[in-house]
N, CA, C and O of each residue as an XYZ file, in Angstrom:
812
protein
N       0.631    -19.513     19.581
C      -0.082    -20.632     18.971
C      -0.287    -20.394     17.560
O      -0.939    -19.414     17.201
N       0.268    -21.295     16.634
C       0.076    -21.023     15.176
C      -1.386    -21.173     14.760
O      -2.122    -22.082     15.144
N      -1.723    -20.190     13.941
C      -3.092    -20.200     13.354
C      -3.189    -21.153     12.268
O      -2.494    -20.935     11.275
N      -3.983    -22.238     12.295
C      -3.999    -23.288     11.213
C      -4.461    -22.702      9.966
O      -3.944    -23.069      8.911
N      -5.429    -21.784      9.982
C      -5.969    -21.217      8.683
C      -5.091    -20.054      8.220
O      -4.965    -19.788      7.025
N      -4.491    -19.372      9.187
C      -3.544    -18.243      8.845
C      -4.141    -17.200      8.046
O      -3.476    -16.589      7.209
N      -5.469    -16.944      8.281
C      -6.168    -15.974      7.397
C      -5.585    -14.506      7.585
O      -5.334    -13.757      6.642
N      -5.412    -14.210      8.860
C      -4.832    -12.849      9.180
C      -3.612    -12.635      8.388
O      -3.487    -11.690      7.608
N      -2.697    -13.549      8.606
C      -1.420    -13.453      7.905
C      -1.554    -13.454      6.337
O      -0.872    -12.697      5.647
N      -2.370    -14.247      5.863
C      -2.585    -14.347      4.383
C      -3.133    -12.990      3.923
O      -2.673    -12.519      2.883
N      -4.054    -12.335      4.587
C      -4.647    -11.097      4.124
C      -3.529     -9.996      4.082
O      -3.372     -9.224      3.137
N      -2.795    -10.020      5.188
C      -1.697     -8.916      5.390
C      -0.668     -9.178      4.230
O      -0.251     -8.221      3.578
N      -0.287    -10.352      3.985
C       0.664    -10.605      3.007
C       0.138    -10.302      1.547
O       0.828     -9.722      0.709
N      -1.115    -10.738      1.329
C      -1.690    -10.449      0.071
C      -1.833     -8.976     -0.197
O      -1.618     -8.534     -1.326
N      -2.199     -8.177      0.838
C      -2.431     -6.804      0.627
C      -0.972     -6.125      0.527
O      -0.811     -5.160     -0.220
N       0.052     -6.631      1.271
C       1.354     -6.114      0.974
C       1.784     -6.401     -0.477
O       2.389     -5.566     -1.150
N       1.463     -7.547     -0.897
C       1.890     -7.871     -2.360
C       1.184     -6.895     -3.272
O       1.764     -6.392     -4.234
N      -0.049     -6.637     -2.967
C      -0.844     -5.716     -3.905
C      -0.254     -4.420     -3.867
O      -0.019     -3.830     -4.921
N       0.041     -3.857     -2.622
C       0.675     -2.591     -2.591
C       2.034     -2.587     -3.205
O       2.387     -1.606     -3.859
N       2.803     -3.586     -3.045
C       4.103     -3.677     -3.679
C       3.923     -3.500     -5.201
O       4.638     -2.724     -5.835
N       2.961     -4.228     -5.764
C       2.734     -4.163     -7.167
C       2.408     -2.750     -7.639
O       2.874     -2.322     -8.695
N       1.627     -2.044     -6.878
C       1.283     -0.686     -7.165
C       2.558      0.217     -7.043
O       2.857      1.029     -7.918
N       3.245      0.037     -5.975
C       4.471      0.717     -5.800
C       5.529      0.574     -6.920
O       6.200      1.515     -7.346
N       5.604     -0.668     -7.338
C       6.561     -1.010     -8.479
C       6.079     -0.381     -9.767
O       6.921      0.021    -10.570
N       4.780     -0.264    -10.027
C       4.235      0.447    -11.164
C       4.522      1.854    -11.047
O       4.882      2.452    -12.061
N       4.408      2.500     -9.891
C       4.609      3.911     -9.654
C       6.182      4.146     -9.956
O       6.562      5.137    -10.580
N       7.033      3.197     -9.484
C       8.488      3.413     -9.688
C       8.794      3.318    -11.171
O       9.628      4.065    -11.684
N       8.125      2.405    -11.863
C       8.333      2.276    -13.291
C       7.911      3.625    -14.025
O       8.590      4.089    -14.941
N       6.785      4.198    -13.577
C       6.364      5.349    -14.192
C       7.324      6.542    -13.999
O       7.543      7.380    -14.874
N       7.855      6.537    -12.813
C       8.794      7.640    -12.486
C      10.123      7.472    -13.378
O      10.708      8.459    -13.823
N      10.540      6.217    -13.597
C      11.705      5.946    -14.310
C      11.510      6.259    -15.791
O      12.420      6.744    -16.464
N      10.263      5.961    -16.303
C      10.018      6.285    -17.753
C       9.873      7.800    -17.987
O      10.368      8.313    -18.991
N       9.210      8.513    -17.084
C       8.919      9.803    -17.243
C       7.795     10.110    -18.049
O       7.190      9.150    -18.526
N       7.327     11.443    -18.338
C       6.117     11.615    -19.049
C       6.120     11.219    -20.471
O       5.067     10.829    -20.975
N       7.226     11.285    -21.174
C       7.195     11.015    -22.693
C       6.426     12.103    -23.421
O       6.396     13.265    -23.014
N       5.815     11.686    -24.501
C       5.023     12.616    -25.337
C       3.728     12.957    -24.711
O       3.289     14.090    -24.909
N       3.051     12.118    -23.974
C       1.802     12.346    -23.464
C       1.761     12.743    -22.018
O       1.413     11.946    -21.147
N       2.112     13.954    -21.775
C       2.244     14.415    -20.306
C       0.898     14.288    -19.592
O       0.892     13.908    -18.421
N      -0.167     14.563    -20.180
C      -1.492     14.510    -19.575
C      -1.852     13.141    -19.047
O      -2.381     13.006    -17.944
N      -1.558     12.111    -19.854
C      -1.715     10.732    -19.430
C      -0.922     10.392    -18.354
O      -1.384      9.729    -17.425
N       0.324     10.809    -18.380
C       1.317     10.455    -17.433
C       0.898     11.002    -16.091
O       0.881     10.248    -15.118
N       0.567     12.243    -15.988
C       0.192     12.731    -14.656
C      -1.151     12.196    -14.240
O      -1.363     12.011    -13.042
N      -2.110     11.923    -15.176
C      -3.308     11.280    -14.726
C      -3.108      9.893    -14.095
O      -3.708      9.586    -13.064
N      -2.282      9.078    -14.705
C      -2.017      7.810    -14.186
C      -1.328      7.855    -12.773
O      -1.764      7.172    -11.846
N      -0.151      8.747    -12.628
C       0.422      8.836    -11.396
C      -0.396      9.341    -10.287
O      -0.231      8.982     -9.122
N      -1.360     10.255    -10.710
C      -2.311     10.709     -9.663
C      -3.204      9.617     -9.245
O      -3.552      9.483     -8.072
N      -3.565      8.858    -10.170
C      -4.548      7.664     -9.855
C      -3.757      6.662     -8.970
O      -4.363      6.131     -8.040
N      -2.624      6.402     -9.159
C      -1.791      5.580     -8.286
C      -1.679      6.012     -6.872
O      -1.856      5.259     -5.915
N      -1.353      7.362     -6.790
C      -1.249      8.014     -5.421
C      -2.490      7.998     -4.710
O      -2.547      7.841     -3.491
N      -3.588      8.175     -5.526
C      -4.923      8.154     -4.864
C      -5.229      6.749     -4.291
O      -5.786      6.621     -3.200
N      -4.846      5.689     -5.061
C      -5.058      4.352     -4.516
C      -4.424      4.190     -3.236
O      -5.045      3.757     -2.265
N      -2.982      4.582     -3.186
C      -2.216      4.434     -1.978
C      -2.967      5.141     -0.738
O      -3.031      4.633      0.382
N      -3.498      6.325     -1.078
C      -4.184      7.042     -0.004
C      -5.543      6.421      0.351
O      -6.001      6.435      1.493
N      -6.139      5.890     -0.685
C      -7.551      5.386     -0.414
C      -7.556      4.074      0.292
O      -8.356      3.885      1.208
N      -6.657      3.100     -0.102
C      -6.746      1.833      0.344
C      -5.783      1.488      1.536
O      -6.270      1.271      2.645
N      -4.512      1.436      1.345
C      -3.566      1.169      2.491
C      -3.684      2.181      3.616
O      -3.756      1.761      4.770
N      -3.707      3.437      3.373
C      -3.781      4.388      4.415
C      -5.024      4.444      5.245
O      -5.025      4.627      6.462
N      -6.120      4.267      4.469
C      -7.404      4.387      5.251
C      -8.123      2.992      5.611
O      -9.076      2.937      6.389
N      -7.584      1.899      4.982
C      -8.263      0.670      5.342
C      -7.224     -0.366      5.871
O      -7.546     -1.043      6.848
N      -6.093     -0.525      5.338
C      -5.061     -1.475      5.806
C      -4.409     -1.087      7.093
O      -4.342     -1.890      8.024
N      -3.923      0.133      7.171
C      -3.207      0.464      8.344
C      -4.016      0.642      9.611
O      -3.559      0.297     10.701
N      -5.252      1.195      9.466
C      -6.011      1.400     10.703
C      -6.268      0.078     11.476
O      -6.164      0.014     12.700
N      -6.616     -0.991     10.677
C      -6.961     -2.225     11.352
C      -5.666     -2.906     12.021
O      -5.791     -3.607     13.025
N      -4.486     -2.683     11.454
C      -3.295     -3.118     12.036
C      -3.091     -2.375     13.368
O      -2.906     -2.986     14.421
N      -3.129     -1.072     13.285
C      -2.921     -0.148     14.457
C      -3.884     -0.314     15.543
O      -3.486     -0.218     16.704
N      -5.087     -0.549     15.286
C      -6.182     -0.631     16.212
C      -6.324     -1.940     16.820
O      -6.852     -2.005     17.930
N      -5.902     -3.040     16.208
C      -6.240     -4.365     16.669
C      -4.932     -5.276     16.726
O      -4.577     -5.792     17.786
N      -4.296     -5.433     15.638
C      -3.137     -6.357     15.695
C      -2.025     -5.825     16.605
O      -1.648     -6.477     17.579
N      -1.486     -4.598     16.271
C      -0.489     -4.150     17.154
C      -0.607     -4.101     18.664
O       0.266     -4.534     19.416
N      -1.688     -3.573     19.040
C      -1.954     -3.521     20.513
C      -1.978     -4.946     21.139
O      -1.451     -5.154     22.232
N      -2.593     -5.909     20.435
C      -2.622     -7.317     20.907
C      -1.248     -7.860     20.993
O      -0.931     -8.520     21.983
N      -0.352     -7.620     19.971
C       1.027     -8.109     20.035
C       1.790     -7.641     21.157
O       2.537     -8.421     21.748
N       1.663     -6.323     21.543
C       2.389     -5.705     22.611
C       1.881     -6.232     23.859
O       2.681     -6.568     24.732
N       0.464     -6.354     24.056
C      -0.078     -6.885     25.238
C       0.432     -8.322     25.598
O       0.596     -8.641     26.776
N       0.666     -9.139     24.618
C       1.044    -10.494     24.657
C       2.625    -10.609     24.793
O       3.145    -11.528     25.426
N       3.326     -9.645     24.174
C       4.720     -9.709     24.140
C       5.312     -8.192     24.370
O       5.637     -7.522     23.390
N       5.425     -7.734     25.564
C       5.835     -6.274     25.800
C       7.194     -5.955     25.102
O       7.483     -4.795     24.806
N       7.983     -6.960     24.856
C       9.316     -6.644     24.154
C       9.176     -6.023     22.836
O      10.101     -5.402     22.313
N       7.961     -6.192     22.265
C       7.709     -5.786     20.954
C       7.338     -4.211     20.801
O       7.142     -3.677     19.710
N       7.271     -3.568     22.013
C       6.692     -2.249     22.082
C       7.528     -1.309     21.234
O       6.984     -0.419     20.580
N       8.832     -1.491     21.235
C       9.637     -0.588     20.409
C       9.297     -0.662     18.837
O       8.988      0.329     18.175
N       9.389     -1.870     18.368
C       9.067     -2.091     16.900
C       7.621     -1.705     16.617
O       7.360     -1.134     15.558
N       6.753     -1.957     17.423
C       5.333     -1.667     17.135
C       5.211     -0.106     17.242
O       4.508      0.487     16.424
N       5.818      0.516     18.144
C       5.637      1.945     18.298
C       6.229      2.614     17.042
O       5.665      3.603     16.573
N       7.337      2.115     16.483
C       7.870      2.561     15.235
C       6.763      2.477     14.113
O       6.430      3.443     13.428
N       6.286      1.337     14.017
C       5.279      1.078     12.860
C       4.044      1.946     13.089
O       3.492      2.489     12.131
N       3.622      2.081     14.271
C       2.463      2.968     14.556
C       2.780      4.333     14.133
O       1.963      4.986     13.484
N       3.989      4.824     14.486
C       4.328      6.256     14.162
C       4.376      6.461     12.636
O       3.970      7.504     12.124
N       4.896      5.413     11.908
C       4.853      5.404     10.411
C       3.495      5.403      9.922
O       3.226      6.092      8.938
N       2.566      4.679     10.519
C       1.239      4.716     10.084
C       0.566      6.170     10.253
O      -0.139      6.684      9.385
N       0.856      6.716     11.395
C       0.331      8.053     11.671
C       0.849      9.069     10.659
O       0.136     10.024     10.354
N       2.089      8.903     10.112
C       2.581      9.906      9.215
C       2.343      9.487      7.703
O       2.630     10.238      6.771
N       1.817      8.274      7.544
C       1.542      7.825      6.230
C       0.657      8.669      5.324
O       0.976      8.943      4.167
N      -0.487      9.075      5.915
C      -1.351      9.903      4.991
C      -0.821     11.153      4.735
O      -0.988     11.683      3.636
N      -0.157     11.723      5.689
C       0.543     13.004      5.413
C       1.643     12.922      4.345
O       1.813     13.840      3.543
N       2.352     11.860      4.349
C       3.322     11.587      3.367
C       2.765     11.460      1.961
O       3.290     12.004      0.990
N       1.671     10.709      1.908
C       1.162     10.594      0.531
C       0.568     11.895     -0.004
O       0.645     12.168     -1.202
N      -0.030     12.703      0.890
C      -0.501     13.983      0.499
C       0.562     14.866      0.072
O       0.366     15.647     -0.859
N       1.693     14.804      0.687
C       2.794     15.538      0.186
C       3.290     15.202     -1.189
O       3.651     16.058     -1.997
N       3.288     13.816     -1.426
C       3.644     13.348     -2.775
C       2.572     13.957     -3.874
O       2.915     14.404     -4.968
N       1.330     13.901     -3.433
C       0.357     14.399     -4.365
C       0.597     15.898     -4.638
O       0.519     16.365     -5.774
N       0.886     16.616     -3.566
C       1.217     18.047     -3.740
C       2.394     18.276     -4.735
O       2.318     19.093     -5.652
N       3.487     17.500     -4.494
C       4.715     17.699     -5.260
C       4.422     17.302     -6.717
O       4.945     17.935     -7.635
N       3.619     16.296     -6.941
C       3.286     15.924     -8.339
C       2.579     17.067     -9.001
O       2.861     17.401    -10.152
N       1.571     17.728     -8.214
C       0.827     18.804     -8.774
C       1.725     20.070     -9.067
O       1.541     20.831    -10.017
N       2.649     20.182     -8.191
C       3.658     21.291     -8.336
C       4.430     21.050     -9.670
O       4.597     21.973    -10.468
N       4.870     19.865     -9.880
C       5.536     19.605    -11.168
C       4.696     19.800    -12.369
O       5.149     20.336    -13.381
N       3.435     19.360    -12.271
C       2.537     19.442    -13.346
C       2.164     20.822    -13.711
O       2.016     21.161    -14.884
N       2.010     21.624    -12.698
C       1.576     23.097    -12.914
C       2.642     24.020    -13.069
O       2.513     24.971    -13.840
N       3.787     23.822    -12.350
C       4.816     24.787    -12.319
C       6.044     24.491    -13.155
O       6.931     25.332    -13.303
N       6.090     23.181    -13.748
C       7.163     22.815    -14.725
C       8.165     21.931    -14.143
O       8.043     21.496    -12.998
N       9.218     21.636    -14.948
C      10.162     20.573    -14.647
C      11.123     21.057    -13.545
O      11.914     20.240    -13.075
N      11.112     22.198    -13.144
C      11.991     22.649    -11.893
C      11.510     21.864    -10.738
O      12.278     21.666     -9.797
N      10.348     21.417    -10.728
C       9.706     20.686     -9.531
C       9.916     19.093     -9.771
O       9.706     18.315     -8.841
N      10.272     18.702    -10.848
C      10.379     17.248    -11.132
C      11.250     16.419    -10.163
O      10.846     15.384     -9.632
N      12.435     16.934     -9.979
C      13.394     16.273     -9.190
C      12.912     16.012     -7.751
O      13.058     14.947     -7.151
N      12.315     17.130     -7.272
C      11.793     16.939     -5.849
C      10.711     15.849     -5.777
O      10.699     15.076     -4.819
N       9.854     15.770     -6.705
C       8.852     14.588     -6.644
C       9.512     13.276     -6.809
O       9.263     12.367     -6.017
N      10.361     13.120     -7.816
C      10.984     11.896     -8.049
C      11.833     11.421     -6.832
O      11.766     10.256     -6.438
N      12.573     12.286     -6.292
C      13.337     11.912     -5.126
C      12.453     11.491     -3.830
O      12.817     10.629     -3.030
N      11.309     12.179     -3.743
C      10.308     11.769     -2.681
C       9.744     10.434     -2.969
O       9.607      9.623     -2.053
N       9.403     10.152     -4.202
C       8.826      8.846     -4.494
C       9.969      7.760     -4.169
O       9.681      6.761     -3.509
N      11.171      7.961     -4.612
C      12.228      6.858     -4.360
C      12.304      6.702     -2.789
O      12.273      5.576     -2.292
N      12.396      7.744     -2.077
C      12.503      7.603     -0.619
C      11.294      6.853     -0.058
O      11.418      5.983      0.804
N      10.107      7.226     -0.584
C       8.916      6.536     -0.054
C       8.917      5.066     -0.364
O       8.442      4.290      0.465
N       9.406      4.635     -1.473
C       9.349      3.255     -1.873
C      10.429      2.450     -0.920
O      10.171      1.333     -0.471
N      11.554      3.078     -0.685
C      12.472      2.396      0.300
C      11.865      2.324      1.696
O      11.977      1.300      2.370
N      11.220      3.409      2.134
C      10.596      3.364      3.460
C       9.561      2.356      3.546
O       9.473      1.628      4.535
N       8.702      2.269      2.472
C       7.608      1.277      2.648
C       8.061     -0.183      2.540
O       7.450     -1.069      3.138
N       9.167     -0.441      1.752
C       9.581     -1.709      1.657
C      10.155     -2.175      3.022
O       9.897     -3.320      3.394
N      10.903     -1.372      3.777
C      11.316     -1.720      5.143
C      10.096     -1.812      6.140
O      10.095     -2.641      7.050
N       9.080     -0.948      5.938
C       7.885     -1.030      6.770
C       7.193     -2.322      6.714
O       6.819     -2.877      7.748
N       6.989     -2.873      5.436
C       6.353     -4.087      5.239
C       7.145     -5.261      5.705
O       6.594     -6.258      6.170
N       8.534     -5.135      5.573
C       9.433     -6.149      5.989
C       9.314     -6.436      7.507
O       9.281     -7.585      7.947
N       9.250     -5.321      8.286
C       9.211     -5.468      9.700
C       7.807     -6.143     10.175
O       7.768     -6.965     11.091
N       6.763     -5.749      9.521
C       5.520     -6.304      9.809
C       5.450     -7.857      9.517
O       4.876     -8.627     10.288
N       6.051     -8.252      8.394
C       5.987     -9.641      7.967
C       7.087    -10.446      8.656
O       6.837    -11.617      8.946
N       8.238     -9.944      8.935
C       9.404    -10.749      9.468
C       9.517    -10.628     10.945
O      10.149    -11.489     11.557
N       8.881     -9.492     11.662
C       9.112     -9.468     13.024
C       7.680     -9.595     13.722
O       7.488    -10.449     14.588
N       6.687     -8.712     13.308
C       5.465     -8.749     14.002
C       4.620    -10.029     13.929
O       4.180    -10.644     14.900
N       4.465    -10.324     12.688
C       3.629    -11.511     12.436
C       4.163    -12.799     12.995
O       3.365    -13.562     13.539
N       5.484    -13.127     12.913
C       6.037    -14.273     13.611
C       5.767    -14.275     15.163
O       5.428    -15.299     15.757
N       5.940    -13.057     15.775
C       5.712    -12.951     17.145
C       4.237    -13.197     17.517
O       3.950    -13.764     18.571
N       3.298    -12.766     16.643
C       1.959    -13.087     16.813
C       1.698    -14.601     16.662
O       0.881    -15.167     17.388
N       2.369    -15.221     15.756
C       2.196    -16.696     15.778
C       2.720    -17.339     16.929
O       2.257    -18.436     17.243
N       3.652    -16.795     17.630
C       4.235    -17.445     18.802
C       3.410    -17.292     20.032
O       3.369    -18.172     20.892
N       2.710    -16.095     20.118
C       2.050    -15.855     21.417
C       0.598    -15.747     21.398
O       0.035    -15.673     22.490
N      -0.160    -15.725     20.241
C      -1.520    -15.536     20.167
C      -2.183    -16.891     20.518
O      -1.674    -17.950     20.152
N      -3.366    -16.832     21.258
C      -4.123    -17.913     21.500
C      -5.195    -18.165     20.324
O      -5.277    -17.361     19.396
N      -6.004    -19.294     20.394
C      -6.915    -19.510     19.408
C      -7.943    -18.349     19.386
O      -8.337    -17.867     18.324
N      -8.374    -17.906     20.644
C      -9.270    -16.781     20.772
C      -8.815    -15.472     20.053
O      -9.557    -14.762     19.375
N      -7.511    -15.258     20.291
C      -6.847    -14.038     19.635
C      -7.014    -14.175     18.129
O      -7.528    -13.271     17.470
N      -6.558    -15.360     17.562
C      -6.729    -15.541     16.141
C      -8.150    -15.390     15.618
O      -8.374    -14.777     14.574
N      -9.126    -15.963     16.360
C     -10.459    -15.937     15.881
C     -10.890    -14.372     15.807
O     -11.612    -14.005     14.879
N     -10.478    -13.527     16.710
C     -10.820    -12.122     16.635
C     -10.083    -11.490     15.511
O     -10.701    -10.709     14.788
N      -8.828    -11.743     15.284
C      -8.073    -11.151     14.187
C      -8.698    -11.616     12.920
O      -9.046    -10.766     12.101
N      -8.873    -12.861     12.681
C      -9.469    -13.418     11.488
C     -10.827    -12.738     11.165
O     -11.051    -12.347     10.019
N     -11.719    -12.596     12.146
C     -12.963    -12.069     11.913
C     -12.788    -10.594     11.289
O     -13.486    -10.199     10.356
N     -11.834     -9.861     11.870
C     -11.650     -8.491     11.471
C     -11.039     -8.341     10.002
O     -11.478     -7.577      9.142
N     -10.000     -9.163      9.875
C      -9.201     -9.099      8.577
C      -9.936     -9.714      7.499
O      -9.691     -9.416      6.330
N     -10.913    -10.640      7.848
C     -11.757    -11.165      6.680
C     -12.634    -10.033      6.054
O     -12.986    -10.128      4.878
N     -12.962     -9.050      6.762
C     -13.718     -7.910      6.214
C     -12.811     -6.935      5.531
O     -13.281     -5.981      4.911
N     -11.488     -7.153      5.628
C     -10.545     -6.164      5.063
C     -10.131     -6.589      3.686
O      -9.535     -7.645      3.472
N     -10.484     -5.691      2.723
C     -10.251     -6.072      1.318
C      -9.524     -4.910      0.615
O      -9.773     -3.738      0.896
N      -8.622     -5.274     -0.306
C      -7.862     -4.271     -1.108
C      -8.382     -4.602     -2.527
O      -7.861     -5.470     -3.227
N      -9.486     -3.824     -2.920
C     -10.098     -4.053     -4.132
C      -9.270     -3.805     -5.500
O      -9.523     -4.421     -6.535
N      -8.373     -2.948     -5.399
C      -7.667     -2.512     -6.687
C      -6.335     -3.136     -6.665
O      -5.939     -3.613     -7.728
N      -5.580     -3.211     -5.628
C      -4.155     -3.681     -5.681
C      -4.173     -5.127     -6.132
O      -3.312     -5.506     -6.926
N      -5.094     -5.957     -5.679
C      -5.175     -7.406     -5.979
C      -5.228     -7.562     -7.540
O      -4.672     -8.496     -8.119
N      -5.949     -6.560     -8.186
C      -6.075     -6.801     -9.600
C      -4.791     -6.567    -10.281
O      -4.481     -7.192    -11.296
N      -3.914     -5.523     -9.645
C      -2.635     -5.441    -10.311
C      -1.723     -6.593    -10.151
O      -0.787     -6.787    -10.927
N      -2.001     -7.379     -9.116
C      -1.291     -8.539     -8.810
C      -1.746     -9.745     -9.669
O      -1.148    -10.821     -9.647
N      -2.829     -9.502    -10.420
C      -3.340    -10.472    -11.265
C      -4.554    -11.321    -10.801
O      -4.954    -12.322    -11.397
N      -5.128    -10.771     -9.593
C      -6.281    -11.438     -9.035
C      -7.541    -11.384     -9.846
O      -7.616    -10.671    -10.847
N      -8.534    -12.135     -9.423
C      -9.860    -12.116    -10.118
C     -10.483    -10.757     -9.937
O     -10.349    -10.141     -8.879
N     -11.179    -10.273    -10.982
C     -11.856     -9.017    -11.042
C     -13.391     -9.076    -10.599
O     -14.071     -8.066    -10.418
N     -13.843    -10.373    -10.451
C     -15.257    -10.521    -10.182
C     -15.581     -9.870     -8.736
O     -14.814    -10.004     -7.783
N     -16.734     -9.188     -8.676
C     -17.167     -8.691     -7.372
C     -16.515     -7.412     -6.989
O     -16.731     -6.935     -5.875
N     -15.680     -6.789     -7.900
C     -15.015     -5.494     -7.584
C     -15.996     -4.454     -7.552
O     -16.887     -4.412     -8.400
N     -15.897     -3.616     -6.639
C     -16.745     -2.363     -6.553
C     -16.587     -1.564     -7.909
O     -15.450     -1.297     -8.298
N     -17.631     -1.196     -8.599
C     -17.541     -0.478     -9.793
C     -16.650      0.784     -9.725
O     -15.939      1.119    -10.672
N     -16.717      1.439     -8.615
C     -15.905      2.597     -8.439
C     -14.380      2.338     -8.570
O     -13.631      3.059     -9.229
N     -13.990      1.222     -7.867
C     -12.585      0.798     -8.078
C     -12.193      0.131     -9.322
O     -11.028      0.129     -9.718
N     -13.199     -0.458     -9.963
C     -13.013     -1.075    -11.300
C     -12.771      0.121    -12.280
O     -11.947     -0.017    -13.184
N     -13.427      1.232    -12.137
C     -13.129      2.356    -13.027
C     -11.829      2.892    -12.818
O     -11.137      3.214    -13.784
N     -11.389      3.034    -11.509
C      -9.997      3.496    -11.264
C      -8.982      2.527    -11.852
O      -8.024      2.965    -12.488
N      -9.157      1.269    -11.666
C      -8.134      0.356    -12.167
C      -8.203      0.327    -13.798
O      -7.163      0.192    -14.444
N      -9.366      0.447    -14.383
C      -9.367      0.563    -15.840
C      -8.748      1.811    -16.382
O      -8.173      1.794    -17.471
N      -8.846      2.880    -15.664
C      -8.234      4.092    -16.035
C      -6.669      3.947    -16.057
O      -5.993      4.297    -17.024
N      -6.175      3.424    -14.959
C      -4.771      3.161    -14.887
C      -4.260      2.343    -15.987
O      -3.278      2.687    -16.644
N      -5.001      1.125    -16.224
C      -4.515      0.225    -17.289
C      -4.638      0.860    -18.628
O      -3.738      0.710    -19.454
N      -5.704      1.563    -18.890
C      -5.938      2.183    -20.185
C      -4.865      3.241    -20.518
O      -4.377      3.286    -21.647
N      -4.520      4.035    -19.603
C      -3.614      5.174    -19.855
C      -2.127      4.840    -19.618
O      -1.301      5.451    -20.296
N      -1.728      3.967    -18.759
C      -0.390      3.676    -18.442
C       0.268      3.009    -19.621
O      -0.407      2.230    -20.294
N       1.602      3.258    -19.949
C       2.214      2.683    -21.080
C       2.658      1.301    -20.601
O       2.756      1.017    -19.407
N       2.946      0.384    -21.695
C       3.465     -0.982    -21.421
C       4.912     -0.761    -20.688
O       5.642      0.196    -20.947
N       5.207     -1.736    -19.780
C       4.533     -2.974    -19.452
C       3.452     -2.766    -18.299
O       2.859     -3.745    -17.848
N       3.229     -1.611    -17.877
C       2.253     -1.365    -16.812
C       0.811     -1.506    -17.337
O      -0.002     -2.203    -16.729
N       0.505     -0.866    -18.430
C      -0.898     -0.872    -18.930
C      -0.872     -0.943    -20.397
O       0.085     -1.421    -21.007
N      -1.934     -0.464    -20.970
C      -2.187     -0.582    -22.411
C      -2.045      0.590    -23.252
O      -2.240      0.559    -24.467
N      -1.670      1.737    -22.534
C      -1.609      3.001    -23.229
C      -0.397      3.039    -24.191
O       0.363      2.087    -24.366
N      -0.302      4.250    -24.796
C       0.779      4.355    -25.924
C       2.121      4.350    -25.236
O       2.302      4.902    -24.150
N       3.058      3.706    -25.908
C       4.385      3.625    -25.339
C       5.221      4.937    -25.386
O       6.361      4.959    -24.924
């Protein structure tokens, strides 16, 4: 049954758009490289990876895996293979981001012999995440639309209404009002130090 308010789908798509904006910014940073201000470069990239670890991995993914995915499989057992793949990717997500953080630190501390490893890992991660979000939006959510009842949607909407991506929405141009000061500081740091067109730092 189609959800007339579509809150759950809207939240998921909005958060995917926010994450895509952050990943695109990360990709641009990798393409541009450190330039003259290496310290600012590494600080910005660390902040971006911290955001990915802090919001999608710890807030966005758990609610999908604990609530949305099991309900979809219960209603449509044929979805078990796709949902199982997405769940396994969620389970590996935090480890993957931590590996990126480690590889960035290795490049920063040990020199440019570690640069290629980090940049290759980032490119692979971007491709992986693009496909991950596509499966959720093009396969899982349409199936939920097909088989969920009004009661299912009410439970989903109540959970996803509490789910917020406080930083990524700002990168997508959303309103900053009501943002937790902690995340406001993180966002401000990225914008202040990142070079154009990502932020306001030195080119």
